[in-house]
C-alpha positions in Angstrom: 132.8 -74.6 54.0 129.6 -73.4 55.3 126.4 -73.6 53.2 123.0 -72.0 53.4 120.0 -72.0 51.7 117.9 -69.2 49.7 114.5 -68.9 47.9 116.4 -67.2 45.0 118.8 -68.1 42.7 120.0 -66.0 39.6 117.9 -68.1 37.5 115.2 -66.3 39.0 114.1 -62.7 37.3 114.0 -60.8 40.6 117.6 -61.5 41.4 118.7 -61.0 37.7 116.9 -57.6 37.9 118.6 -56.9 41.2 122.0 -57.1 39.7 121.0 -55.0 36.3 120.0 -52.2 38.6 122.6 -51.9 40.1 126.0 -52.5 37.9 128.7 -51.8 40.6 127.1 -54.1 43.0 126.6 -56.9 40.4 130.5 -56.7 39.5 131.2 -56.8 43.2 129.3 -59.7 43.9 130.8 -61.4 40.9 134.3 -60.6 42.0 133.7 -62.3 45.1 132.2 -65.3 43.2 135.4 -65.6 41.2 137.5 -65.4 44.1 135.6 -68.3 45.8 135.9 -70.3 42.7 139.6 -69.6 42.7 140.0 -70.8 46.3 138.1 -73.9 45.3 140.2 -74.7 42.4 143.4 -73.8 44.7 142.3 -76.6 46.9 141.7 -79.2 44.2 138.0 -78.9 44.1 135.9 -78.0 41.1 132.1 -76.7 41.2 131.1 -79.0 38.4 127.6 -77.5 38.0 128.0 -73.6 37.9 124.7 -72.1 36.2 122.4 -69.3 37.1 120.5 -71.6 39.6 123.5 -72.7 41.6 124.3 -68.9 42.3 121.6 -68.3 45.2 120.9 -64.5 46.1 119.8 -63.2 49.3 117.2 -60.4 48.3 116.0 -59.7 52.0 118.3 -56.2 52.3 118.4 -53.5 49.9 122.1 -54.8 49.0 121.6 -58.2 47.7 124.4 -60.6 48.1 125.5 -63.8 46.0 127.1 -67.1 47.0 127.9 -70.3 45.5 125.3 -73.4 46.0 125.5 -76.8 45.0 129.1 -77.6 45.4 128.9 -81.5 45.0 130.1 -83.4 48.2 131.5 -86.4 46.0 133.9 -83.6 44.5 134.7 -82.3 48.0 135.3 -85.9 49.4 137.2 -87.3 46.5 139.6 -84.3 46.5 139.9 -84.6 50.5 141.2 -88.4 49.7 143.6 -87.5 47.1 
């Protein structure tokens, strides 16, 4: 799993507004998030803190992208040791 940071999350009005402005993009990005969560769950990992602030947003381009952040390392390590 790779991580990267961002100055924006869905808790920010700018990111939320970008998603509201383009409903098709919002659905596409949320589908990707749901698929990522499904993969984590299939591996036995859980996010454990899924809130708007843990969904980061890249607002640099005209096409914002979303990704999951704050996946707890303790949860990942615990799942690896099982």
